N, CA, C and O atoms as a printed pandas DataFrame, in Angstrom:
     atom_number atom_name residue_name chain_id  residue_number  x_coord  y_coord  z_coord
0              1         N          MET        A               1   38.354   20.856    1.978
1              2        CA          MET        A               1   38.126   20.886    3.406
2              3         C          MET        A               1   37.822   19.489    3.900
3              4         O          MET        A               1   37.207   18.676    3.210
4              5         N          ASP        A               2   38.264   19.241    5.092
5              6        CA          ASP        A               2   38.005   17.953    5.721
6              7         C          ASP        A               2   36.587   17.928    6.274
7              8         O          ASP        A               2   36.088   18.934    6.780
8              9         N          GLU        A               3   35.940   16.759    6.172
9             10        CA          GLU        A               3   34.548   16.624    6.630
10            11         C          GLU        A               3   34.426   16.875    8.125
11            12         O          GLU        A               3   33.409   17.402    8.577
12            13         N          SER        A               4   35.437   16.509    8.900
13            14        CA          SER        A               4   35.373   16.698   10.353
14            15         C          SER        A               4   35.446   18.171   10.735
15            16         O          SER        A               4   34.955   18.550   11.798
16            17         N          THR        A               5   36.039   18.997    9.907
17            18        CA          THR        A               5   36.128   20.417   10.232
18            19         C          THR        A               5   34.819   21.151    9.920
19            20         O          THR        A               5   34.563   22.223   10.468
20            21         N          LEU        A               6   33.990   20.574    9.040
21            22        CA          LEU        A               6   32.730   21.225    8.704
22            23         C          LEU        A               6   31.632   20.902    9.714
23            24         O          LEU        A               6   30.599   21.571    9.739
24            25         N          GLY        A               7   31.843   19.898   10.536
25            26        CA          GLY        A               7   30.856   19.536   11.536
26            27         C          GLY        A               7   29.694   18.725   10.984
27            28         O          GLY        A               7   28.669   18.568   11.649
28            29         N          LYS        A               8   29.852   18.207    9.765
29            30        CA          LYS        A               8   28.782   17.407    9.175
30            31         C          LYS        A               8   29.042   15.933    9.428
31            32         O          LYS        A               8   30.182   15.469    9.422
32            33         N          ARG        A               9   27.958   15.215    9.649
33            34        CA          ARG        A               9   28.062   13.771    9.810
34            35         C          ARG        A               9   27.280   13.091    8.706
35            36         O          ARG        A               9   26.277   13.617    8.224
36            37         N          LYS        A              10   27.739   11.934    8.316
37            38        CA          LYS        A              10   27.011   11.170    7.323
38            39         C          LYS        A              10   25.786   10.542    7.959
39            40         O          LYS        A              10   25.810   10.157    9.127
40            41         N          ARG        A              11   24.711   10.441    7.184
41            42        CA          ARG        A              11   23.496    9.789    7.637
42            43         C          ARG        A              11   23.785    8.288    7.766
43            44         O          ARG        A              11   24.380    7.700    6.863
44            45         N          PRO        A              12   23.372    7.661    8.875
45            46        CA          PRO        A              12   23.623    6.230    9.020
46            47         C          PRO        A              12   22.860    5.442    7.964
47            48         O          PRO        A              12   21.710    5.757    7.655
48            49         N          GLN        A              13   23.499    4.425    7.417
49            50        CA          GLN        A              13   22.889    3.580    6.404
50            51         C          GLN        A              13   22.021    2.524    7.068
51            52         O          GLN        A              13   22.488    1.805    7.951
52            53         N          THR        A              14   20.777    2.423    6.657
53            54        CA          THR        A              14   19.893    1.375    7.162
54            55         C          THR        A              14   19.561    0.449    6.010
55            56         O          THR        A              14   19.512    0.869    4.854
56            57         N          ASN        A              15   19.340   -0.778    6.324
57            58        CA          ASN        A              15   19.010   -1.760    5.315
58            59         C          ASN        A              15   17.505   -1.982    5.315
59            60         O          ASN        A              15   16.941   -2.503    6.277
60            61         N          ILE        A              16   16.868   -1.583    4.233
61            62        CA          ILE        A              16   15.426   -1.684    4.122
62            63         C          ILE        A              16   15.099   -2.898    3.258
63            64         O          ILE        A              16   15.675   -3.081    2.186
64            65         N          SER        A              17   14.178   -3.716    3.731
65            66        CA          SER        A              17   13.783   -4.903    2.981
66            67         C          SER        A              17   12.866   -4.501    1.837
67            68         O          SER        A              17   12.516   -3.328    1.708
68            69         N          GLU        A              18   12.474   -5.460    1.007
69            70        CA          GLU        A              18   11.606   -5.181   -0.133
70            71         C          GLU        A              18   10.221   -4.735    0.292
71            72         O          GLU        A              18    9.494   -4.153   -0.513
72            73         N          HIS        A              19    9.830   -4.991    1.543
73            74        CA          HIS        A              19    8.515   -4.584    2.036
74            75         C          HIS        A              19    8.564   -3.216    2.697
75            76         O          HIS        A              19    7.552   -2.758    3.228
76            77         N          GLY        A              20    9.711   -2.552    2.677
77            78        CA          GLY        A              20    9.822   -1.233    3.263
78            79         C          GLY        A              20   10.100   -1.264    4.754
79            80         O          GLY        A              20   10.012   -0.228    5.413
80            81         N          LEU        A              21   10.433   -2.426    5.303
81            82        CA          LEU        A              21   10.714   -2.540    6.721
82            83         C          LEU        A              21   12.206   -2.745    6.935
83            84         O          LEU        A              21   12.916   -3.207    6.042
84            85         N          LEU        A              22   12.663   -2.404    8.108
85            86        CA          LEU        A              22   14.050   -2.598    8.456
86            87         C          LEU        A              22   14.361   -4.080    8.448
87            88         O          LEU        A              22   13.635   -4.874    9.045
88            89         N          ASP        A              23   15.433   -4.455    7.777
89            90        CA          ASP        A              23   15.825   -5.857    7.693
90            91         C          ASP        A              23   16.765   -6.163    8.850
91            92         O          ASP        A              23   17.942   -5.808    8.792
92            93         N          PRO        A              24   16.267   -6.819    9.909
93            94        CA          PRO        A              24   17.092   -7.040   11.094
94            95         C          PRO        A              24   18.269   -7.974   10.852
95            96         O          PRO        A              24   19.241   -7.931   11.606
96            97         N          SER        A              25   18.212   -8.808    9.836
97            98        CA          SER        A              25   19.305   -9.750    9.603
98            99         C          SER        A              25   20.557   -9.066    9.086
99           100         O          SER        A              25   21.653   -9.610    9.217
100          101         N          SER        A              26   20.419   -7.884    8.500
101          102        CA          SER        A              26   21.584   -7.236    7.931
102          103         C          SER        A              26   21.939   -5.922    8.620
103          104         O          SER        A              26   22.853   -5.228    8.173
104          105         N          SER        A              27   21.257   -5.570    9.673
105          106        CA          SER        A              27   21.530   -4.328   10.376
106          107         C          SER        A              27   22.098   -4.623   11.760
107          108         O          SER        A              27   21.619   -5.514   12.462
108          109         N          LYS        A              28   23.102   -3.880   12.136
109          110        CA          LYS        A              28   23.705   -4.083   13.453
110          111         C          LYS        A              28   22.868   -3.449   14.550
111          112         O          LYS        A              28   22.742   -4.006   15.640
112          113         N          GLU        A              29   22.298   -2.293   14.268
113          114        CA          GLU        A              29   21.467   -1.603   15.252
114          115         C          GLU        A              29   20.007   -1.775   14.861
115          116         O          GLU        A              29   19.557   -1.215   13.862
116          117         N          VAL        A              30   19.279   -2.536   15.638
117          118        CA          VAL        A              30   17.881   -2.818   15.337
118          119         C          VAL        A              30   17.026   -2.324   16.488
119          120         O          VAL        A              30   17.318   -2.593   17.654
120          121         N          SER        A              31   15.979   -1.609   16.156
121          122        CA          SER        A              31   15.040   -1.162   17.166
122          123         C          SER        A              31   14.343   -2.374   17.759
123          124         O          SER        A              31   14.117   -3.366   17.067
124          125         N          SER        A              32   14.003   -2.295   19.041
125          126        CA          SER        A              32   13.309   -3.411   19.672
126          127         C          SER        A              32   11.938   -3.613   19.048
127          128         O          SER        A              32   11.431   -4.735   19.039
128          129         N          LEU        A              33   11.320   -2.549   18.522
129          130        CA          LEU        A              33   10.017   -2.679   17.885
130          131         C          LEU        A              33   10.101   -3.463   16.581
131          132         O          LEU        A              33    9.159   -4.170   16.222
132          133         N          ALA        A              34   11.209   -3.347   15.876
133          134        CA          ALA        A              34   11.358   -4.071   14.619
134          135         C          ALA        A              34   11.342   -5.573   14.840
135          136         O          ALA        A              34   10.957   -6.323   13.943
136          137         N          CYS        A              35   11.745   -6.018   15.998
137          138        CA          CYS        A              35   11.747   -7.444   16.285
138          139         C          CYS        A              35   10.391   -7.925   16.799
139          140         O          CYS        A              35   10.052   -9.098   16.641
140          141         N          ILE        A              36    9.621   -7.041   17.406
141          142        CA          ILE        A              36    8.347   -7.427   18.006
142          143         C          ILE        A              36    7.215   -7.400   16.990
143          144         O          ILE        A              36    6.396   -8.319   16.952
144          145         N          LEU        A              37    7.159   -6.357   16.163
145          146        CA          LEU        A              37    6.053   -6.184   15.237
146          147         C          LEU        A              37    6.226   -7.087   14.014
147          148         O          LEU        A              37    7.304   -7.119   13.420
148          149         N          PRO        A              38    5.187   -7.813   13.636
149          150        CA          PRO        A              38    5.283   -8.653   12.448
150          151         C          PRO        A              38    5.249   -7.789   11.199
151          152         O          PRO        A              38    4.629   -6.726   11.204
152          153         N          PRO        A              39    5.904   -8.225   10.131
153          154        CA          PRO        A              39    5.845   -7.434    8.896
154          155         C          PRO        A              39    4.413   -7.453    8.351
155          156         O          PRO        A              39    3.755   -8.493    8.346
156          157         N          ILE        A              40    3.944   -6.298    7.895
157          158        CA          ILE        A              40    2.575   -6.202    7.381
158          159         C          ILE        A              40    2.632   -5.699    5.945
159          160         O          ILE        A              40    3.401   -4.799    5.607
160          161         N          SER        A              41    1.821   -6.289    5.140
161          162        CA          SER        A              41    1.734   -5.896    3.744
162          163         C          SER        A              41    0.840   -4.664    3.640
163          164         O          SER        A              41   -0.074   -4.487    4.446
164          165         N          PHE        A              42    1.099   -3.826    2.661
165          166        CA          PHE        A              42    0.243   -2.654    2.450
166          167         C          PHE        A              42   -1.197   -3.084    2.203
167          168         O          PHE        A              42   -2.133   -2.401    2.619
168          169         N          TRP        A              43   -1.373   -4.215    1.528
169          170        CA          TRP        A              43   -2.706   -4.678    1.150
170          171         C          TRP        A              43   -3.530   -5.107    2.356
171          172         O          TRP        A              43   -4.742   -5.289    2.235
172          173         N          MET        A              44   -2.907   -5.273    3.505
173          174        CA          MET        A              44   -3.619   -5.635    4.725
174          175         C          MET        A              44   -3.735   -4.450    5.685
175          176         O          MET        A              44   -4.270   -4.587    6.785
176          177         N          SER        A              45   -3.239   -3.307    5.271
177          178        CA          SER        A              45   -3.197   -2.144    6.154
178          179         C          SER        A              45   -4.542   -1.422    6.198
179          180         O          SER        A              45   -5.348   -1.555    5.277
180          181         N          PRO        A              46   -4.785   -0.661    7.264
181          182        CA          PRO        A              46   -6.020    0.133    7.343
182          183         C          PRO        A              46   -6.129    1.148    6.202
183          184         O          PRO        A              46   -7.232    1.448    5.746
184          185         N          GLU        A              47   -5.006    1.672    5.744
185          186        CA          GLU        A              47   -5.031    2.646    4.652
186          187         C          GLU        A              47   -5.575    2.019    3.377
187          188         O          GLU        A              47   -6.376    2.633    2.671
188          189         N          ALA        A              48   -5.139    0.783    3.076
189          190        CA          ALA        A              48   -5.615    0.095    1.873
190          191         C          ALA        A              48   -7.091   -0.234    1.992
191          192         O          ALA        A              48   -7.827   -0.147    1.009
192          193         N          ILE        A              49   -7.534   -0.611    3.187
193          194        CA          ILE        A              49   -8.952   -0.918    3.402
194          195         C          ILE        A              49   -9.808    0.324    3.179
195          196         O          ILE        A              49  -10.871    0.244    2.564
196          197         N          ILE        A              50   -9.351    1.464    3.675
197          198        CA          ILE        A              50  -10.083    2.722    3.486
198          199         C          ILE        A              50  -10.092    3.122    2.010
199          200         O          ILE        A              50  -11.109    3.584    1.492
200          201         N          LEU        A              51   -8.959    2.943    1.341
201          202        CA          LEU        A              51   -8.823    3.371   -0.046
202          203         C          LEU        A              51   -9.652    2.525   -1.006
203          204         O          LEU        A              51  -10.311    3.070   -1.892
204          205         N          PHE        A              52   -9.631    1.197   -0.844
205          206        CA          PHE        A              52  -10.280    0.312   -1.812
206          207         C          PHE        A              52  -11.636   -0.215   -1.357
207          208         O          PHE        A              52  -12.339   -0.844   -2.148
208          209         N          LYS        A              53  -12.023    0.023   -0.109
209          210        CA          LYS        A              53  -13.348   -0.294    0.429
210          211         C          LYS        A              53  -13.843   -1.706    0.098
211          212         O          LYS        A              53  -14.826   -1.855   -0.628
212          213         N          PRO        A              54  -13.180   -2.737    0.615
213          214        CA          PRO        A              54  -13.687   -4.093    0.377
214          215         C          PRO        A              54  -15.068   -4.273    1.009
215          216         O          PRO        A              54  -15.378   -3.672    2.038
216          217         N          VAL        A              55  -15.890   -5.111    0.372
217          218        CA          VAL        A              55  -17.270   -5.338    0.817
218          219         C          VAL        A              55  -17.359   -6.725    1.445
219          220         O          VAL        A              55  -16.870   -7.702    0.878
220          221         N          GLY        A              56  -17.982   -6.806    2.616
221          222        CA          GLY        A              56  -18.185   -8.096    3.278
222          223         C          GLY        A              56  -16.860   -8.768    3.650
223          224         O          GLY        A              56  -15.996   -8.161    4.282
224          225         N          ASP        A              57  -16.722  -10.013    3.250
225          226        CA          ASP        A              57  -15.511  -10.782    3.565
226          227         C          ASP        A              57  -14.435  -10.658    2.500
227          228         O          ASP        A              57  -13.433  -11.371    2.556
228          229         N          GLU        A              58  -14.615   -9.790    1.556
229          230        CA          GLU        A              58  -13.681   -9.613    0.449
230          231         C          GLU        A              58  -12.378   -8.994    0.959
231          232         O          GLU        A              58  -12.398   -8.117    1.822
232          233         N          THR        A              59  -11.252   -9.452    0.423
233          234        CA          THR        A              59   -9.957   -8.850    0.772
234          235         C          THR        A              59   -9.752   -7.598   -0.064
235          236         O          THR        A              59  -10.504   -7.339   -1.004
236          237         N          VAL        A              60   -8.735   -6.823    0.279
237          238        CA          VAL        A              60   -8.435   -5.605   -0.476
238          239         C          VAL        A              60   -8.060   -5.960   -1.912
239          240         O          VAL        A              60   -8.477   -5.278   -2.847
240          241         N          LEU        A              61   -7.277   -7.024   -2.092
241          242        CA          LEU        A              61   -6.880   -7.412   -3.445
242          243         C          LEU        A              61   -8.081   -7.873   -4.271
243          244         O          LEU        A              61   -8.152   -7.593   -5.468
244          245         N          GLU        A              62   -9.013   -8.569   -3.648
245          246        CA          GLU        A              62  -10.233   -8.965   -4.351
246          247         C          GLU        A              62  -11.063   -7.734   -4.713
247          248         O          GLU        A              62  -11.625   -7.667   -5.806
248          249         N          ALA        A              63  -11.142   -6.773   -3.815
249          250        CA          ALA        A              63  -11.872   -5.534   -4.093
250          251         C          ALA        A              63  -11.233   -4.794   -5.263
251          252         O          ALA        A              63  -11.933   -4.279   -6.135
252          253         N          LEU        A              64   -9.915   -4.745   -5.278
253          254        CA          LEU        A              64   -9.203   -4.075   -6.365
254          255         C          LEU        A              64   -9.460   -4.794   -7.690
255          256         O          LEU        A              64   -9.684   -4.146   -8.712
256          257         N          ASP        A              65   -9.428   -6.131   -7.678
257          258        CA          ASP        A              65   -9.738   -6.899   -8.893
258          259         C          ASP        A              65  -11.157   -6.617   -9.369
259          260         O          ASP        A              65  -11.395   -6.479  -10.569
260          261         N          ASN        A              66  -12.102   -6.530   -8.433
261          262        CA          ASN        A              66  -13.486   -6.238   -8.803
262          263         C          ASN        A              66  -13.624   -4.835   -9.397
263          264         O          ASN        A              66  -14.379   -4.636  -10.349
264          265         N          HIS        A              67  -12.909   -3.878   -8.848
265          266        CA          HIS        A              67  -12.923   -2.511   -9.393
266          267         C          HIS        A              67  -12.372   -2.510  -10.820
267          268         O          HIS        A              67  -12.925   -1.859  -11.706
268          269         N          ILE        A              68  -11.287   -3.239  -11.030
269          270        CA          ILE        A              68  -10.668   -3.297  -12.365
270          271         C          ILE        A              68  -11.626   -3.938  -13.361
271          272         O          ILE        A              68  -11.771   -3.445  -14.479
272          273         N          GLN        A              69  -12.284   -5.035  -12.970
273          274        CA          GLN        A              69  -13.255   -5.687  -13.864
274          275         C          GLN        A              69  -14.416   -4.754  -14.192
275          276         O          GLN        A              69  -14.848   -4.674  -15.342
276          277         N          LEU        A              70  -14.914   -4.057  -13.190
277          278        CA          LEU        A              70  -16.022   -3.125  -13.398
278          279         C          LEU        A              70  -15.629   -2.018  -14.374
279          280         O          LEU        A              70  -16.382   -1.695  -15.292
280          281         N          LEU        A              71  -14.450   -1.444  -14.171
281          282        CA          LEU        A              71  -14.003   -0.363  -15.049
282          283         C          LEU        A              71  -13.689   -0.872  -16.454
283          284         O          LEU        A              71  -13.840   -0.132  -17.427
284          285         N          SER        A              72  -13.258   -2.112  -16.570
285          286        CA          SER        A              72  -13.033   -2.712  -17.894
286          287         C          SER        A              72  -14.348   -2.832  -18.651
287          288         O          SER        A              72  -14.408   -2.560  -19.850
288          289         N          GLU        A              73  -15.402   -3.240  -17.947
289          290        CA          GLU        A              73  -16.726   -3.331  -18.563
290          291         C          GLU        A              73  -17.225   -1.946  -18.985
291          292         O          GLU        A              73  -17.795   -1.790  -20.065
292          293         N          VAL        A              74  -17.013   -0.963  -18.145
293          294        CA          VAL        A              74  -17.438    0.406  -18.453
294          295         C          VAL        A              74  -16.711    0.925  -19.683
295          296         O          VAL        A              74  -17.281    1.678  -20.472
296          297         N          ASN        A              75  -15.478    0.534  -19.846
297          298        CA          ASN        A              75  -14.645    1.014  -20.953
298          299         C          ASN        A              75  -14.989    0.381  -22.291
299          300         O          ASN        A              75  -14.461    0.813  -23.316
300          301         N          LYS        A              76  -15.850   -0.620  -22.322
301          302        CA          LYS        A              76  -16.147   -1.329  -23.566
302          303         C          LYS        A              76  -17.045   -0.544  -24.517
303          304         O          LYS        A              76  -17.070   -0.832  -25.713
304          305         N          SER        A              77  -17.778    0.434  -24.010
305          306        CA          SER        A              77  -18.647    1.216  -24.898
306          307         C          SER        A              77  -18.573    2.697  -24.529
307          308         O          SER        A              77  -18.078    3.081  -23.469
308          309         N          HIS        A              78  -19.089    3.508  -25.455
309          310        CA          HIS        A              78  -19.078    4.957  -25.229
310          311         C          HIS        A              78  -19.986    5.366  -24.082
311          312         O          HIS        A              78  -19.752    6.387  -23.435
312          313         N          TYR        A              79  -21.015    4.580  -23.828
313          314        CA          TYR        A              79  -21.989    4.926  -22.809
314          315         C          TYR        A              79  -21.910    3.999  -21.595
315          316         O          TYR        A              79  -22.853    3.913  -20.809
316          317         N          GLY        A              80  -20.795    3.318  -21.451
317          318        CA          GLY        A              80  -20.634    2.399  -20.333
318          319         C          GLY        A              80  -20.736    3.094  -18.983
319          320         O          GLY        A              80  -21.231    2.516  -18.015
320          321         N          TYR        A              81  -20.275    4.312  -18.925
321          322        CA          TYR        A              81  -20.324    5.047  -17.653
322          323         C          TYR        A              81  -21.756    5.311  -17.211
323          324         O          TYR        A              81  -22.036    5.343  -16.013
324          325         N          THR        A              82  -22.683    5.504  -18.180
325          326        CA          THR        A              82  -24.070    5.752  -17.801
326          327         C          THR        A              82  -24.697    4.503  -17.182
327          328         O          THR        A              82  -25.504    4.598  -16.258
328          329         N          GLU        A              83  -24.317    3.330  -17.701
329          330        CA          GLU        A              83  -24.803    2.081  -17.114
330          331         C          GLU        A              83  -24.291    1.930  -15.692
331          332         O          GLU        A              83  -25.020    1.484  -14.806
332          333         N          LEU        A              84  -23.048    2.297  -15.479
333          334        CA          LEU        A              84  -22.473    2.235  -14.138
334          335         C          LEU        A              84  -23.222    3.163  -13.188
335          336         O          LEU        A              84  -23.549    2.776  -12.066
336          337         N          ILE        A              85  -23.491    4.376  -13.634
337          338        CA          ILE        A              85  -24.211    5.342  -12.798
338          339         C          ILE        A              85  -25.624    4.849  -12.502
339          340         O          ILE        A              85  -26.111    4.983  -11.380
340          341         N          ASP        A              86  -26.279    4.281  -13.509
341          342        CA          ASP        A              86  -27.626    3.744  -13.293
342          343         C          ASP        A              86  -27.599    2.603  -12.272
343          344         O          ASP        A              86  -28.484    2.509  -11.422
344          345         N          ASN        A              87  -26.592    1.744  -12.356
345          346        CA          ASN        A              87  -26.463    0.637  -11.384
346          347         C          ASN        A              87  -26.228    1.158   -9.974
347          348         O          ASN        A              87  -26.751    0.608   -9.005
348          349         N          ILE        A              88  -25.452    2.204   -9.866
349          350        CA          ILE        A              88  -25.186    2.798   -8.541
350          351         C          ILE        A              88  -26.472    3.397   -7.967
351          352         O          ILE        A              88  -26.764    3.244   -6.781
352          353         N          ARG        A              89  -27.222    4.068   -8.810
353          354        CA          ARG        A              89  -28.471    4.700   -8.362
354          355         C          ARG        A              89  -29.493    3.670   -7.912
355          356         O          ARG        A              89  -30.237    3.917   -6.963
356          357         N          THR        A              90  -29.545    2.533   -8.568
357          358        CA          THR        A              90  -30.531    1.517   -8.203
358          359         C          THR        A              90  -30.149    0.775   -6.930
359          360         O          THR        A              90  -31.013    0.208   -6.262
360          361         N          THR        A              91  -28.873    0.774   -6.589
361          362        CA          THR        A              91  -28.452    0.069   -5.364
362          363         C          THR        A              91  -28.535    0.957   -4.131
363          364         O          THR        A              91  -28.443    0.465   -3.006
364          365         N          ILE        A              92  -28.706    2.243   -4.325
365          366        CA          ILE        A              92  -28.758    3.159   -3.170
366          367         C          ILE        A              92  -30.137    3.193   -2.571
367          368         O          ILE        A              92  -30.369    3.906   -1.595
């Protein structure tokens, strides 16, 4: 059967950049918003801030590095988690 007789249309192809945004340099049809809004990294987004909870002037990536270091320390012994819990209790 011919595609035109079935009434189906192909989905238009969009060119997505490595950051997940529409790449205006390679697309013929570009939304006006794509040209106005600056590209934003996930690490600077409100979602990342909520998820990783940076403290003070710390960036999300610094907060993530600090979480990884903390969990690495906890993983060094069988009772590392208890030290972490004790530290949390003393700071509250």
